[in-house]
PyMOL CGO cylinders between C-alpha atoms (Angstrom):
from pymol import cmd
from pymol.cgo import CYLINDER

trace = [
    CYLINDER, -3.88, -5.25, 5.15, -2.94, -7.17, 8.23, 0.3, 1, 1, 1, 1, 1, 1,
    CYLINDER, -2.94, -7.17, 8.23, -0.68, -6.38, 11.14, 0.3, 1, 1, 1, 1, 1, 1,
    CYLINDER, -0.68, -6.38, 11.14, -1.29, -9.44, 13.32, 0.3, 1, 1, 1, 1, 1, 1,
    CYLINDER, -1.29, -9.44, 13.32, -3.01, -12.88, 12.93, 0.3, 1, 1, 1, 1, 1, 1,
    CYLINDER, -3.01, -12.88, 12.93, -6.69, -12.47, 13.09, 0.3, 1, 1, 1, 1, 1, 1,
    CYLINDER, -6.69, -12.47, 13.09, -8.53, -14.32, 15.84, 0.3, 1, 1, 1, 1, 1, 1,
    CYLINDER, -8.53, -14.32, 15.84, -10.36, -17.39, 14.45, 0.3, 1, 1, 1, 1, 1, 1,
    CYLINDER, -10.36, -17.39, 14.45, -11.58, -20.61, 15.82, 0.3, 1, 1, 1, 1, 1, 1,
    CYLINDER, -11.58, -20.61, 15.82, -13.21, -19.22, 18.92, 0.3, 1, 1, 1, 1, 1, 1,
    CYLINDER, -13.21, -19.22, 18.92, -15.75, -21.59, 20.48, 0.3, 1, 1, 1, 1, 1, 1,
    CYLINDER, -15.75, -21.59, 20.48, -19.34, -21.23, 19.28, 0.3, 1, 1, 1, 1, 1, 1,
    CYLINDER, -19.34, -21.23, 19.28, -21.94, -20.29, 21.72, 0.3, 1, 1, 1, 1, 1, 1,
    CYLINDER, -21.94, -20.29, 21.72, -24.42, -22.94, 22.74, 0.3, 1, 1, 1, 1, 1, 1,
    CYLINDER, -24.42, -22.94, 22.74, -28.12, -22.18, 23.46, 0.3, 1, 1, 1, 1, 1, 1,
    CYLINDER, -28.12, -22.18, 23.46, -29.93, -23.33, 26.48, 0.3, 1, 1, 1, 1, 1, 1,
    CYLINDER, -29.93, -23.33, 26.48, -30.39, -26.90, 25.29, 0.3, 1, 1, 1, 1, 1, 1,
    CYLINDER, -30.39, -26.90, 25.29, -26.76, -27.24, 24.24, 0.3, 1, 1, 1, 1, 1, 1,
    CYLINDER, -26.76, -27.24, 24.24, -27.44, -26.94, 20.51, 0.3, 1, 1, 1, 1, 1, 1,
    CYLINDER, -27.44, -26.94, 20.51, -24.74, -25.03, 18.62, 0.3, 1, 1, 1, 1, 1, 1,
    CYLINDER, -24.74, -25.03, 18.62, -25.93, -21.69, 17.38, 0.3, 1, 1, 1, 1, 1, 1,
    CYLINDER, -25.93, -21.69, 17.38, -29.37, -21.97, 19.06, 0.3, 1, 1, 1, 1, 1, 1,
    CYLINDER, -29.37, -21.97, 19.06, -30.43, -18.78, 20.99, 0.3, 1, 1, 1, 1, 1, 1,
    CYLINDER, -30.43, -18.78, 20.99, -32.93, -18.41, 23.90, 0.3, 1, 1, 1, 1, 1, 1,
    CYLINDER, -32.93, -18.41, 23.90, -36.01, -16.60, 22.68, 0.3, 1, 1, 1, 1, 1, 1,
    CYLINDER, -36.01, -16.60, 22.68, -35.87, -14.43, 25.92, 0.3, 1, 1, 1, 1, 1, 1,
    CYLINDER, -35.87, -14.43, 25.92, -32.06, -13.86, 25.89, 0.3, 1, 1, 1, 1, 1, 1,
    CYLINDER, -32.06, -13.86, 25.89, -30.52, -10.68, 24.82, 0.3, 1, 1, 1, 1, 1, 1,
    CYLINDER, -30.52, -10.68, 24.82, -29.78, -10.19, 21.00, 0.3, 1, 1, 1, 1, 1, 1,
    CYLINDER, -29.78, -10.19, 21.00, -26.28, -10.37, 19.94, 0.3, 1, 1, 1, 1, 1, 1,
    CYLINDER, -26.28, -10.37, 19.94, -24.70, -7.09, 18.92, 0.3, 1, 1, 1, 1, 1, 1,
    CYLINDER, -24.70, -7.09, 18.92, -22.61, -6.91, 15.71, 0.3, 1, 1, 1, 1, 1, 1,
    CYLINDER, -22.61, -6.91, 15.71, -18.84, -7.05, 16.39, 0.3, 1, 1, 1, 1, 1, 1,
    CYLINDER, -18.84, -7.05, 16.39, -17.18, -3.66, 16.51, 0.3, 1, 1, 1, 1, 1, 1,
    CYLINDER, -17.18, -3.66, 16.51, -15.09, -2.63, 13.53, 0.3, 1, 1, 1, 1, 1, 1,
    CYLINDER, -15.09, -2.63, 13.53, -11.54, -3.81, 13.64, 0.3, 1, 1, 1, 1, 1, 1,
    CYLINDER, -11.54, -3.81, 13.64, -9.12, -0.88, 14.36, 0.3, 1, 1, 1, 1, 1, 1,
    CYLINDER, -9.12, -0.88, 14.36, -6.74, 0.09, 11.56, 0.3, 1, 1, 1, 1, 1, 1,
    CYLINDER, -6.74, 0.09, 11.56, -3.64, -1.94, 11.55, 0.3, 1, 1, 1, 1, 1, 1,
    CYLINDER, -3.64, -1.94, 11.55, -1.65, 1.23, 10.95, 0.3, 1, 1, 1, 1, 1, 1,
    CYLINDER, -1.65, 1.23, 10.95, -0.58, 3.22, 14.00, 0.3, 1, 1, 1, 1, 1, 1,
    CYLINDER, -0.58, 3.22, 14.00, -1.99, 6.77, 13.67, 0.3, 1, 1, 1, 1, 1, 1,
    CYLINDER, -1.99, 6.77, 13.67, 1.15, 8.35, 15.15, 0.3, 1, 1, 1, 1, 1, 1,
    CYLINDER, 1.15, 8.35, 15.15, 3.39, 6.59, 12.59, 0.3, 1, 1, 1, 1, 1, 1,
    CYLINDER, 3.39, 6.59, 12.59, 1.03, 7.45, 9.68, 0.3, 1, 1, 1, 1, 1, 1,
    CYLINDER, 1.03, 7.45, 9.68, 0.82, 11.08, 10.65, 0.3, 1, 1, 1, 1, 1, 1,
    CYLINDER, 0.82, 11.08, 10.65, 4.49, 11.36, 10.86, 0.3, 1, 1, 1, 1, 1, 1,
    CYLINDER, 4.49, 11.36, 10.86, 5.09, 10.22, 7.25, 0.3, 1, 1, 1, 1, 1, 1,
    CYLINDER, 5.09, 10.22, 7.25, 6.32, 12.62, 4.62, 0.3, 1, 1, 1, 1, 1, 1,
    CYLINDER, 6.32, 12.62, 4.62, 7.43, 10.23, 1.95, 0.3, 1, 1, 1, 1, 1, 1,
    CYLINDER, 7.43, 10.23, 1.95, 6.09, 6.93, 0.64, 0.3, 1, 1, 1, 1, 1, 1,
    CYLINDER, 6.09, 6.93, 0.64, 8.46, 4.80, -1.42, 0.3, 1, 1, 1, 1, 1, 1,
    CYLINDER, 8.46, 4.80, -1.42, 7.68, 1.79, -3.64, 0.3, 1, 1, 1, 1, 1, 1,
    CYLINDER, 7.68, 1.79, -3.64, 9.56, -0.92, -5.36, 0.3, 1, 1, 1, 1, 1, 1,
    CYLINDER, 9.56, -0.92, -5.36, 8.21, -1.40, -8.80, 0.3, 1, 1, 1, 1, 1, 1,
    CYLINDER, 8.21, -1.40, -8.80, 8.49, -4.98, -10.04, 0.3, 1, 1, 1, 1, 1, 1,
    CYLINDER, 8.49, -4.98, -10.04, 6.34, -7.23, -7.82, 0.3, 1, 1, 1, 1, 1, 1,
    CYLINDER, 6.34, -7.23, -7.82, 4.74, -4.21, -5.92, 0.3, 1, 1, 1, 1, 1, 1,
    CYLINDER, 4.74, -4.21, -5.92, 3.43, -1.96, -8.78, 0.3, 1, 1, 1, 1, 1, 1,
    CYLINDER, 3.43, -1.96, -8.78, 3.39, -4.80, -11.26, 0.3, 1, 1, 1, 1, 1, 1,
    CYLINDER, 3.39, -4.80, -11.26, 2.54, -8.54, -11.16, 0.3, 1, 1, 1, 1, 1, 1,
    CYLINDER, 2.54, -8.54, -11.16, 6.28, -9.28, -11.28, 0.3, 1, 1, 1, 1, 1, 1,
    CYLINDER, 6.28, -9.28, -11.28, 6.09, -10.31, -14.97, 0.3, 1, 1, 1, 1, 1, 1,
    CYLINDER, 6.09, -10.31, -14.97, 8.18, -8.67, -17.63, 0.3, 1, 1, 1, 1, 1, 1,
    CYLINDER, 8.18, -8.67, -17.63, 6.88, -9.00, -21.25, 0.3, 1, 1, 1, 1, 1, 1,
    CYLINDER, 6.88, -9.00, -21.25, 9.62, -8.81, -23.89, 0.3, 1, 1, 1, 1, 1, 1,
    CYLINDER, 9.62, -8.81, -23.89, 9.26, -8.58, -27.68, 0.3, 1, 1, 1, 1, 1, 1,
    CYLINDER, 9.26, -8.58, -27.68, 11.03, -7.20, -30.72, 0.3, 1, 1, 1, 1, 1, 1,
    CYLINDER, 11.03, -7.20, -30.72, 9.87, -4.65, -33.21, 0.3, 1, 1, 1, 1, 1, 1,
    CYLINDER, 9.87, -4.65, -33.21, 12.19, -4.79, -36.19, 0.3, 1, 1, 1, 1, 1, 1,
    CYLINDER, 12.19, -4.79, -36.19, 15.63, -5.07, -34.58, 0.3, 1, 1, 1, 1, 1, 1,
    CYLINDER, 15.63, -5.07, -34.58, 14.58, -3.18, -31.53, 0.3, 1, 1, 1, 1, 1, 1,
    CYLINDER, 14.58, -3.18, -31.53, 13.76, -5.00, -28.28, 0.3, 1, 1, 1, 1, 1, 1,
    CYLINDER, 13.76, -5.00, -28.28, 10.75, -3.71, -26.39, 0.3, 1, 1, 1, 1, 1, 1,
    CYLINDER, 10.75, -3.71, -26.39, 9.56, -4.28, -22.78, 0.3, 1, 1, 1, 1, 1, 1,
    CYLINDER, 9.56, -4.28, -22.78, 6.00, -4.08, -21.62, 0.3, 1, 1, 1, 1, 1, 1,
    CYLINDER, 6.00, -4.08, -21.62, 4.76, -4.09, -18.00, 0.3, 1, 1, 1, 1, 1, 1,
    CYLINDER, 4.76, -4.09, -18.00, 1.27, -4.37, -16.46, 0.3, 1, 1, 1, 1, 1, 1,
    CYLINDER, 1.27, -4.37, -16.46, 0.28, -1.80, -14.00, 0.3, 1, 1, 1, 1, 1, 1,
    CYLINDER, 0.28, -1.80, -14.00, -3.02, -1.71, -11.86, 0.3, 1, 1, 1, 1, 1, 1,
    CYLINDER, -3.02, -1.71, -11.86, -5.21, 1.24, -12.71, 0.3, 1, 1, 1, 1, 1, 1,
    CYLINDER, -5.21, 1.24, -12.71, -6.59, 1.48, -9.12, 0.3, 1, 1, 1, 1, 1, 1,
    CYLINDER, -6.59, 1.48, -9.12, -2.98, 1.89, -7.82, 0.3, 1, 1, 1, 1, 1, 1,
    CYLINDER, -2.98, 1.89, -7.82, -2.69, 5.00, -9.93, 0.3, 1, 1, 1, 1, 1, 1,
    CYLINDER, -2.69, 5.00, -9.93, -5.45, 6.66, -8.17, 0.3, 1, 1, 1, 1, 1, 1,
    CYLINDER, -5.45, 6.66, -8.17, -3.98, 5.71, -4.77, 0.3, 1, 1, 1, 1, 1, 1,
    CYLINDER, -3.98, 5.71, -4.77, -0.75, 7.32, -5.67, 0.3, 1, 1, 1, 1, 1, 1,
    CYLINDER, -0.75, 7.32, -5.67, -2.63, 10.47, -6.87, 0.3, 1, 1, 1, 1, 1, 1,
    CYLINDER, -2.63, 10.47, -6.87, -4.33, 10.58, -3.52, 0.3, 1, 1, 1, 1, 1, 1,
    CYLINDER, -4.33, 10.58, -3.52, -1.04, 10.34, -1.58, 0.3, 1, 1, 1, 1, 1, 1,
    CYLINDER, -1.04, 10.34, -1.58, 0.32, 13.25, -3.56, 0.3, 1, 1, 1, 1, 1, 1,
    CYLINDER, 0.32, 13.25, -3.56, -2.87, 15.28, -2.96, 0.3, 1, 1, 1, 1, 1, 1,
    CYLINDER, -2.87, 15.28, -2.96, -2.24, 14.78, 0.74, 0.3, 1, 1, 1, 1, 1, 1,
    CYLINDER, -2.24, 14.78, 0.74, 1.23, 16.33, 0.36, 0.3, 1, 1, 1, 1, 1, 1,
    CYLINDER, 1.23, 16.33, 0.36, 3.15, 13.16, 0.73, 0.3, 1, 1, 1, 1, 1, 1,
    CYLINDER, 3.15, 13.16, 0.73, 6.20, 12.71, -1.58, 0.3, 1, 1, 1, 1, 1, 1,
    CYLINDER, 6.20, 12.71, -1.58, 5.87, 9.59, -3.75, 0.3, 1, 1, 1, 1, 1, 1,
    CYLINDER, 5.87, 9.59, -3.75, 9.03, 7.78, -4.89, 0.3, 1, 1, 1, 1, 1, 1,
    CYLINDER, 9.03, 7.78, -4.89, 9.62, 4.68, -7.06, 0.3, 1, 1, 1, 1, 1, 1,
    CYLINDER, 9.62, 4.68, -7.06, 12.90, 2.89, -6.40, 0.3, 1, 1, 1, 1, 1, 1,
    CYLINDER, 12.90, 2.89, -6.40, 13.77, -0.06, -8.62, 0.3, 1, 1, 1, 1, 1, 1,
    CYLINDER, 13.77, -0.06, -8.62, 16.75, -2.11, -9.58, 0.3, 1, 1, 1, 1, 1, 1,
    CYLINDER, 16.75, -2.11, -9.58, 15.66, -2.38, -13.20, 0.3, 1, 1, 1, 1, 1, 1,
    CYLINDER, 15.66, -2.38, -13.20, 15.82, 0.30, -15.83, 0.3, 1, 1, 1, 1, 1, 1,
    CYLINDER, 15.82, 0.30, -15.83, 12.57, 0.33, -17.89, 0.3, 1, 1, 1, 1, 1, 1,
    CYLINDER, 12.57, 0.33, -17.89, 11.10, 2.77, -20.42, 0.3, 1, 1, 1, 1, 1, 1,
    CYLINDER, 11.10, 2.77, -20.42, 7.66, 1.44, -19.44, 0.3, 1, 1, 1, 1, 1, 1,
    CYLINDER, 7.66, 1.44, -19.44, 8.27, 2.28, -15.82, 0.3, 1, 1, 1, 1, 1, 1,
    CYLINDER, 8.27, 2.28, -15.82, 9.43, 5.77, -16.62, 0.3, 1, 1, 1, 1, 1, 1,
    CYLINDER, 9.43, 5.77, -16.62, 6.27, 6.30, -18.76, 0.3, 1, 1, 1, 1, 1, 1,
    CYLINDER, 6.27, 6.30, -18.76, 3.90, 5.21, -15.98, 0.3, 1, 1, 1, 1, 1, 1,
    CYLINDER, 3.90, 5.21, -15.98, 5.75, 7.28, -13.39, 0.3, 1, 1, 1, 1, 1, 1,
    CYLINDER, 5.75, 7.28, -13.39, 5.44, 10.33, -15.66, 0.3, 1, 1, 1, 1, 1, 1,
    CYLINDER, 5.44, 10.33, -15.66, 1.70, 9.71, -16.23, 0.3, 1, 1, 1, 1, 1, 1,
    CYLINDER, 1.70, 9.71, -16.23, 1.22, 9.71, -12.50, 0.3, 1, 1, 1, 1, 1, 1,
    CYLINDER, 1.22, 9.71, -12.50, 3.46, 12.70, -11.70, 0.3, 1, 1, 1, 1, 1, 1,
    CYLINDER, 3.46, 12.70, -11.70, 5.56, 10.59, -9.35, 0.3, 1, 1, 1, 1, 1, 1,
    CYLINDER, 5.56, 10.59, -9.35, 7.88, 12.90, -7.50, 0.3, 1, 1, 1, 1, 1, 1,
    CYLINDER, 7.88, 12.90, -7.50, 11.08, 10.85, -8.10, 0.3, 1, 1, 1, 1, 1, 1,
    CYLINDER, 11.08, 10.85, -8.10, 11.86, 7.68, -10.11, 0.3, 1, 1, 1, 1, 1, 1,
    CYLINDER, 11.86, 7.68, -10.11, 15.09, 6.01, -9.18, 0.3, 1, 1, 1, 1, 1, 1,
    CYLINDER, 15.09, 6.01, -9.18, 16.17, 3.25, -11.45, 0.3, 1, 1, 1, 1, 1, 1,
    CYLINDER, 16.17, 3.25, -11.45, 19.44, 1.82, -10.28, 0.3, 1, 1, 1, 1, 1, 1,
    CYLINDER, 19.44, 1.82, -10.28, 20.57, -1.26, -12.37, 0.3, 1, 1, 1, 1, 1, 1,
    CYLINDER, 20.57, -1.26, -12.37, 22.94, -2.23, -9.46, 0.3, 1, 1, 1, 1, 1, 1,
    CYLINDER, 22.94, -2.23, -9.46, 19.82, -2.81, -7.27, 0.3, 1, 1, 1, 1, 1, 1,
    CYLINDER, 19.82, -2.81, -7.27, 21.74, -1.24, -4.24, 0.3, 1, 1, 1, 1, 1, 1,
    CYLINDER, 21.74, -1.24, -4.24, 18.68, 0.46, -2.78, 0.3, 1, 1, 1, 1, 1, 1,
    CYLINDER, 18.68, 0.46, -2.78, 20.18, 1.63, 0.59, 0.3, 1, 1, 1, 1, 1, 1,
    CYLINDER, 20.18, 1.63, 0.59, 22.68, 4.20, -0.88, 0.3, 1, 1, 1, 1, 1, 1,
    CYLINDER, 22.68, 4.20, -0.88, 20.07, 5.34, -3.27, 0.3, 1, 1, 1, 1, 1, 1,
    CYLINDER, 20.07, 5.34, -3.27, 17.55, 5.88, -0.51, 0.3, 1, 1, 1, 1, 1, 1,
    CYLINDER, 17.55, 5.88, -0.51, 20.04, 7.54, 1.72, 0.3, 1, 1, 1, 1, 1, 1,
    CYLINDER, 20.04, 7.54, 1.72, 20.93, 10.01, -1.01, 0.3, 1, 1, 1, 1, 1, 1,
    CYLINDER, 20.93, 10.01, -1.01, 17.12, 10.65, -1.40, 0.3, 1, 1, 1, 1, 1, 1,
    CYLINDER, 17.12, 10.65, -1.40, 16.80, 11.44, 2.23, 0.3, 1, 1, 1, 1, 1, 1,
    CYLINDER, 16.80, 11.44, 2.23, 19.72, 13.86, 2.12, 0.3, 1, 1, 1, 1, 1, 1,
    CYLINDER, 19.72, 13.86, 2.12, 18.22, 15.63, -0.83, 0.3, 1, 1, 1, 1, 1, 1,
    CYLINDER, 18.22, 15.63, -0.83, 14.83, 15.93, 0.71, 0.3, 1, 1, 1, 1, 1, 1,
    CYLINDER, 14.83, 15.93, 0.71, 16.09, 16.67, 4.28, 0.3, 1, 1, 1, 1, 1, 1,
    CYLINDER, 16.09, 16.67, 4.28, 14.02, 13.66, 5.72, 0.3, 1, 1, 1, 1, 1, 1,
    CYLINDER, 14.02, 13.66, 5.72, 14.55, 11.28, 8.50, 0.3, 1, 1, 1, 1, 1, 1,
    CYLINDER, 14.55, 11.28, 8.50, 14.07, 7.43, 8.14, 0.3, 1, 1, 1, 1, 1, 1,
    CYLINDER, 14.07, 7.43, 8.14, 11.06, 7.40, 10.48, 0.3, 1, 1, 1, 1, 1, 1,
    CYLINDER, 11.06, 7.40, 10.48, 9.31, 9.98, 8.24, 0.3, 1, 1, 1, 1, 1, 1,
    CYLINDER, 9.31, 9.98, 8.24, 9.28, 7.40, 5.41, 0.3, 1, 1, 1, 1, 1, 1,
    CYLINDER, 9.28, 7.40, 5.41, 7.26, 4.27, 4.40, 0.3, 1, 1, 1, 1, 1, 1,
    CYLINDER, 7.26, 4.27, 4.40, 8.52, 1.82, 1.94, 0.3, 1, 1, 1, 1, 1, 1,
    CYLINDER, 8.52, 1.82, 1.94, 6.59, -1.09, 0.17, 0.3, 1, 1, 1, 1, 1, 1,
    CYLINDER, 6.59, -1.09, 0.17, 8.60, -4.02, -1.05, 0.3, 1, 1, 1, 1, 1, 1,
    CYLINDER, 8.60, -4.02, -1.05, 8.56, -7.69, -2.04, 0.3, 1, 1, 1, 1, 1, 1,
    CYLINDER, 8.56, -7.69, -2.04, 12.04, -9.11, -2.39, 0.3, 1, 1, 1, 1, 1, 1,
    CYLINDER, 12.04, -9.11, -2.39, 15.44, -9.35, -0.76, 0.3, 1, 1, 1, 1, 1, 1,
    CYLINDER, 15.44, -9.35, -0.76, 16.85, -6.23, -2.42, 0.3, 1, 1, 1, 1, 1, 1,
    CYLINDER, 16.85, -6.23, -2.42, 14.27, -4.21, -0.54, 0.3, 1, 1, 1, 1, 1, 1,
    CYLINDER, 14.27, -4.21, -0.54, 15.34, -5.36, 2.99, 0.3, 1, 1, 1, 1, 1, 1,
    CYLINDER, 15.34, -5.36, 2.99, 18.07, -2.80, 3.61, 0.3, 1, 1, 1, 1, 1, 1,
    CYLINDER, 18.07, -2.80, 3.61, 15.45, -0.04, 3.17, 0.3, 1, 1, 1, 1, 1, 1,
    CYLINDER, 15.45, -0.04, 3.17, 12.57, -1.87, 4.86, 0.3, 1, 1, 1, 1, 1, 1,
    CYLINDER, 12.57, -1.87, 4.86, 14.54, -2.44, 7.99, 0.3, 1, 1, 1, 1, 1, 1,
    CYLINDER, 14.54, -2.44, 7.99, 15.26, 1.27, 8.44, 0.3, 1, 1, 1, 1, 1, 1,
    CYLINDER, 15.26, 1.27, 8.44, 12.03, 3.11, 7.48, 0.3, 1, 1, 1, 1, 1, 1,
    CYLINDER, 12.03, 3.11, 7.48, 9.33, 4.16, 9.96, 0.3, 1, 1, 1, 1, 1, 1,
    CYLINDER, 9.33, 4.16, 9.96, 6.60, 2.11, 8.15, 0.3, 1, 1, 1, 1, 1, 1,
    CYLINDER, 6.60, 2.11, 8.15, 7.86, -1.05, 6.36, 0.3, 1, 1, 1, 1, 1, 1,
    CYLINDER, 7.86, -1.05, 6.36, 5.17, -2.81, 4.27, 0.3, 1, 1, 1, 1, 1, 1,
    CYLINDER, 5.17, -2.81, 4.27, 5.30, -6.06, 2.47, 0.3, 1, 1, 1, 1, 1, 1,
    CYLINDER, 5.30, -6.06, 2.47, 2.88, -7.05, -0.35, 0.3, 1, 1, 1, 1, 1, 1,
    CYLINDER, 2.88, -7.05, -0.35, 1.07, -10.39, -0.10, 0.3, 1, 1, 1, 1, 1, 1,
    CYLINDER, 1.07, -10.39, -0.10, 3.45, -12.00, -2.68, 0.3, 1, 1, 1, 1, 1, 1,
    CYLINDER, 3.45, -12.00, -2.68, 6.60, -10.94, -0.87, 0.3, 1, 1, 1, 1, 1, 1,
    CYLINDER, 6.60, -10.94, -0.87, 9.20, -13.44, 0.19, 0.3, 1, 1, 1, 1, 1, 1,
    CYLINDER, 9.20, -13.44, 0.19, 9.13, -14.62, 3.77, 0.3, 1, 1, 1, 1, 1, 1,
    CYLINDER, 9.13, -14.62, 3.77, 12.16, -12.54, 4.85, 0.3, 1, 1, 1, 1, 1, 1,
    CYLINDER, 12.16, -12.54, 4.85, 10.45, -9.39, 3.68, 0.3, 1, 1, 1, 1, 1, 1,
    CYLINDER, 10.45, -9.39, 3.68, 7.23, -10.30, 5.38, 0.3, 1, 1, 1, 1, 1, 1,
    CYLINDER, 7.23, -10.30, 5.38, 9.12, -10.85, 8.62, 0.3, 1, 1, 1, 1, 1, 1,
    CYLINDER, 9.12, -10.85, 8.62, 10.65, -7.39, 8.48, 0.3, 1, 1, 1, 1, 1, 1,
    CYLINDER, 10.65, -7.39, 8.48, 7.37, -5.67, 7.65, 0.3, 1, 1, 1, 1, 1, 1,
    CYLINDER, 7.37, -5.67, 7.65, 5.08, -4.00, 10.12, 0.3, 1, 1, 1, 1, 1, 1,
    CYLINDER, 5.08, -4.00, 10.12, 2.09, -4.76, 7.98, 0.3, 1, 1, 1, 1, 1, 1,
    CYLINDER, 2.09, -4.76, 7.98, 1.36, -7.08, 5.01, 0.3, 1, 1, 1, 1, 1, 1,
    CYLINDER, 1.36, -7.08, 5.01, -1.12, -6.24, 2.29, 0.3, 1, 1, 1, 1, 1, 1,
    CYLINDER, -1.12, -6.24, 2.29, -4.16, -8.52, 1.68, 0.3, 1, 1, 1, 1, 1, 1,
    CYLINDER, -4.16, -8.52, 1.68, -3.64, -8.47, -2.16, 0.3, 1, 1, 1, 1, 1, 1,
    CYLINDER, -3.64, -8.47, -2.16, -0.52, -9.23, -4.17, 0.3, 1, 1, 1, 1, 1, 1,
    CYLINDER, -0.52, -9.23, -4.17, 1.54, -6.62, -6.06, 0.3, 1, 1, 1, 1, 1, 1,
    CYLINDER, 1.54, -6.62, -6.06, 0.11, -5.55, -9.36, 0.3, 1, 1, 1, 1, 1, 1,
    CYLINDER, 0.11, -5.55, -9.36, -3.38, -6.39, -8.20, 0.3, 1, 1, 1, 1, 1, 1,
    CYLINDER, -3.38, -6.39, -8.20, -4.21, -3.34, -6.07, 0.3, 1, 1, 1, 1, 1, 1,
    CYLINDER, -4.21, -3.34, -6.07, -1.66, -3.58, -3.24, 0.3, 1, 1, 1, 1, 1, 1,
    CYLINDER, -1.66, -3.58, -3.24, -0.44, -0.08, -3.70, 0.3, 1, 1, 1, 1, 1, 1,
    CYLINDER, -0.44, -0.08, -3.70, -3.99, 1.24, -3.57, 0.3, 1, 1, 1, 1, 1, 1,
    CYLINDER, -3.99, 1.24, -3.57, -4.57, -0.78, -0.39, 0.3, 1, 1, 1, 1, 1, 1,
    CYLINDER, -4.57, -0.78, -0.39, -1.43, 0.87, 1.16, 0.3, 1, 1, 1, 1, 1, 1,
    CYLINDER, -1.43, 0.87, 1.16, -2.44, 4.36, 0.06, 0.3, 1, 1, 1, 1, 1, 1,
    CYLINDER, -2.44, 4.36, 0.06, -5.93, 4.09, 1.59, 0.3, 1, 1, 1, 1, 1, 1,
    CYLINDER, -5.93, 4.09, 1.59, -4.69, 2.68, 4.91, 0.3, 1, 1, 1, 1, 1, 1,
    CYLINDER, -4.69, 2.68, 4.91, -2.15, 5.37, 5.30, 0.3, 1, 1, 1, 1, 1, 1,
    CYLINDER, -2.15, 5.37, 5.30, -4.62, 8.16, 4.48, 0.3, 1, 1, 1, 1, 1, 1,
    CYLINDER, -4.62, 8.16, 4.48, -7.28, 6.73, 6.69, 0.3, 1, 1, 1, 1, 1, 1,
    CYLINDER, -7.28, 6.73, 6.69, -4.94, 6.34, 9.61, 0.3, 1, 1, 1, 1, 1, 1,
    CYLINDER, -4.94, 6.34, 9.61, -4.09, 10.03, 9.09, 0.3, 1, 1, 1, 1, 1, 1,
    CYLINDER, -4.09, 10.03, 9.09, -7.69, 11.02, 8.97, 0.3, 1, 1, 1, 1, 1, 1,
    CYLINDER, -7.69, 11.02, 8.97, -7.47, 12.43, 5.58, 0.3, 1, 1, 1, 1, 1, 1,
    CYLINDER, -7.47, 12.43, 5.58, -9.23, 9.80, 3.22, 0.3, 1, 1, 1, 1, 1, 1,
    CYLINDER, -9.23, 9.80, 3.22, -12.75, 11.16, 3.48, 0.3, 1, 1, 1, 1, 1, 1,
    CYLINDER, -12.75, 11.16, 3.48, -11.82, 14.80, 2.76, 0.3, 1, 1, 1, 1, 1, 1,
    CYLINDER, -11.82, 14.80, 2.76, -9.69, 13.68, -0.17, 0.3, 1, 1, 1, 1, 1, 1,
    CYLINDER, -9.69, 13.68, -0.17, -12.58, 11.71, -1.48, 0.3, 1, 1, 1, 1, 1, 1,
    CYLINDER, -12.58, 11.71, -1.48, -14.86, 14.81, -1.28, 0.3, 1, 1, 1, 1, 1, 1,
    CYLINDER, -14.86, 14.81, -1.28, -12.23, 16.89, -3.07, 0.3, 1, 1, 1, 1, 1, 1,
    CYLINDER, -12.23, 16.89, -3.07, -11.85, 14.30, -5.71, 0.3, 1, 1, 1, 1, 1, 1,
    CYLINDER, -11.85, 14.30, -5.71, -15.47, 14.24, -6.57, 0.3, 1, 1, 1, 1, 1, 1,
    CYLINDER, -15.47, 14.24, -6.57, -15.94, 17.95, -6.42, 0.3, 1, 1, 1, 1, 1, 1,
    CYLINDER, -15.94, 17.95, -6.42, -13.05, 18.56, -8.83, 0.3, 1, 1, 1, 1, 1, 1,
    CYLINDER, -13.05, 18.56, -8.83, -14.63, 16.15, -11.23, 0.3, 1, 1, 1, 1, 1, 1,
    CYLINDER, -14.63, 16.15, -11.23, -18.09, 17.92, -10.83, 0.3, 1, 1, 1, 1, 1, 1,
    CYLINDER, -18.09, 17.92, -10.83, -19.61, 14.47, -10.41, 0.3, 1, 1, 1, 1, 1, 1,
    CYLINDER, -19.61, 14.47, -10.41, -20.51, 13.82, -6.75, 0.3, 1, 1, 1, 1, 1, 1,
    CYLINDER, -20.51, 13.82, -6.75, -22.24, 10.56, -5.85, 0.3, 1, 1, 1, 1, 1, 1,
    CYLINDER, -22.24, 10.56, -5.85, -25.42, 10.89, -3.72, 0.3, 1, 1, 1, 1, 1, 1,
    CYLINDER, -25.42, 10.89, -3.72, -24.41, 10.76, -0.08, 0.3, 1, 1, 1, 1, 1, 1,
    CYLINDER, -24.41, 10.76, -0.08, -20.70, 10.99, -0.78, 0.3, 1, 1, 1, 1, 1, 1,
    CYLINDER, -20.70, 10.99, -0.78, -20.24, 13.51, 1.99, 0.3, 1, 1, 1, 1, 1, 1,
    CYLINDER, -20.24, 13.51, 1.99, -21.75, 11.44, 4.69, 0.3, 1, 1, 1, 1, 1, 1,
    CYLINDER, -21.75, 11.44, 4.69, -19.49, 9.86, 7.32, 0.3, 1, 1, 1, 1, 1, 1,
    CYLINDER, -19.49, 9.86, 7.32, -19.61, 6.04, 7.54, 0.3, 1, 1, 1, 1, 1, 1,
]
cmd.load_cgo(trace, "trace")
């Protein structure tokens, strides 16, 4: 997940004889570069109470698979399994998870039910702003207590108001321009998991959630409790 262009193209150090990459035998050893800070602001992440996601192009690869069984049309969608655990982790941290989509889909409803998503809003008019405003009123939340992850123009009215607007890597340019951060991977390929991890790490909750996850499974990896 990136929040700003990463610095590249810095001049390479020259050794005492001017050869690129050559080091003096008596000179100090180079230290490894420090870890890059999280692109998510801790204050913003800790303020969050709700994380919303568009579905098509964010939770899926933006493809819709249509078929017919007898005389009945059917629709299939491909969801990323690792995204599912990310959503469960967000809910374990007490965050409300909402899916907001402009397409009605039985496949989407099935996946949302499997993951115990708090609210699934399928609005065929794709007018996401009034739907999100009604959601905030029901939940008693403010815009700056919410994050939203989108990819296309219909997401902009919500993205430009929430406290943490996020675009997936495959988002259109207008959505990326409105986002505070952009994921490294596209929607349907682990972008939701990436967002979940970054939010929980910025809140300082990721490691404890991992420990709880393994303890509940009774299957703790060696050294899982060690800090990294």
